[in-house]
C-alpha positions as CSV (number, residue, x, y, z in Angstrom):
1,X,12.0,9.6,28.8
2,X,11.6,6.4,30.8
3,X,13.8,4.2,33.0
4,X,13.2,0.6,34.1
5,X,15.1,-2.0,35.9
6,X,17.1,-4.3,33.5
7,X,15.5,-7.5,34.7
8,X,13.2,-10.2,33.4
9,X,9.5,-9.6,33.2
10,X,7.0,-12.2,34.4
11,X,5.3,-14.2,31.6
12,X,2.0,-12.5,32.2
13,X,3.5,-9.0,32.1
14,X,5.5,-9.9,29.0
15,X,2.2,-10.9,27.2
16,X,0.6,-7.6,28.2
17,X,3.6,-5.6,26.8
18,X,5.0,-7.5,23.8
19,X,3.3,-8.3,20.5
20,X,4.2,-11.6,18.9
21,X,6.5,-9.8,16.4
22,X,8.4,-8.3,19.3
23,X,8.7,-11.7,21.0
24,X,10.2,-13.0,17.8
25,X,12.7,-10.1,17.9
26,X,13.7,-11.0,21.4
27,X,14.8,-14.4,20.2
28,X,17.1,-12.9,17.6
29,X,18.7,-10.1,19.8
30,X,22.1,-10.6,21.5
31,X,22.1,-12.2,25.0
32,X,22.9,-10.2,28.1
33,X,20.1,-7.7,28.1
34,X,16.5,-8.2,29.3
35,X,15.0,-7.2,25.9
36,X,11.4,-7.3,27.1
37,X,12.3,-4.6,29.6
38,X,13.7,-2.5,26.7
39,X,10.4,-3.0,24.8
40,X,8.5,-2.0,28.0
41,X,10.5,1.2,28.5
42,X,10.3,2.1,24.8
43,X,6.5,1.8,24.9
44,X,6.3,3.8,28.1
45,X,8.3,6.6,26.3
46,X,6.1,6.3,23.2
47,X,3.0,6.8,25.4
48,X,4.6,9.8,27.1
49,X,5.2,11.4,23.7
50,X,1.9,10.4,22.2
51,X,-0.6,11.3,25.0
52,X,0.1,15.0,25.4
53,X,-0.1,15.6,21.7
54,X,-2.9,13.3,20.7
55,X,-5.0,13.2,23.9
56,X,-6.0,9.6,23.7
57,X,-5.0,6.4,25.4
58,X,-2.3,4.2,23.8
59,X,-2.2,0.6,24.9
60,X,1.0,-1.5,24.8
61,X,-0.3,-3.5,21.9
62,X,-1.1,-0.3,19.9
63,X,2.6,0.3,19.2
64,X,4.9,-2.2,17.4
65,X,8.5,-1.5,18.4
66,X,11.5,-2.5,16.4
67,X,14.9,-2.3,18.2
68,X,18.3,-1.7,16.6
69,X,20.7,-2.9,19.3
70,X,23.8,-1.8,17.3
71,X,22.6,1.8,17.0
72,X,20.8,1.9,20.3
73,X,17.6,3.1,18.6
74,X,14.0,2.1,18.3
75,X,11.1,2.8,16.0
76,X,7.5,2.5,17.1
77,X,4.7,2.1,14.6
78,X,1.4,3.2,16.0
79,X,-1.5,1.0,14.9
80,X,-3.8,2.5,12.3
81,X,-6.8,2.2,14.7
82,X,-5.2,4.5,17.2
83,X,-4.2,7.0,14.5
84,X,-7.8,7.0,13.2
85,X,-9.2,7.5,16.7
86,X,-6.8,10.4,17.5
87,X,-8.3,13.8,18.3
88,X,-5.5,15.6,16.4
89,X,-5.6,16.1,12.7
90,X,-2.3,14.5,12.1
91,X,-1.3,12.1,14.9
92,X,2.1,10.5,14.8
93,X,2.1,7.1,13.2
94,X,5.9,6.6,13.7
95,X,8.0,7.6,16.7
96,X,11.7,7.2,16.8
97,X,13.8,7.1,19.9
98,X,17.0,5.9,21.6
99,X,17.8,3.5,24.3
100,X,20.8,2.7,26.6
101,X,21.2,-0.3,28.9
102,X,23.5,-1.1,31.7
103,X,23.6,-3.8,34.4
104,X,20.9,-2.1,36.5
105,X,18.8,0.1,34.2
106,X,17.2,0.4,30.8
107,X,16.7,4.1,29.7
108,X,14.7,5.2,26.7
109,X,14.0,8.6,25.2
110,X,12.1,10.1,22.2
111,X,11.3,13.5,20.9
112,X,8.4,14.2,18.7
113,X,9.2,16.7,16.0
114,X,6.5,18.7,14.2
115,X,5.5,17.2,10.8
């Protein structure tokens, strides 16, 4: 789980967090939500699920997140490099989660189920 403030990220921070494909998504998502903050929170949640199982670092650009605003869900695809570098025999390459946004906070959560 993760929670972040629902506010704009600075351009430098946004570049550290979002991949170009995610920036393209932001342009197509409905107004009224700070979508880069949702990506940030989703990636923090993905890391919190990934690290205890895999035992290796996961950078923001190692996961490509797709948001479904209607369902309140996200899917993160972990880059093949990180999957290959993982210490576990079958590291997750896909992590699904949920998100909720209100005026103040973005909340995300994911559960990793056994393969």
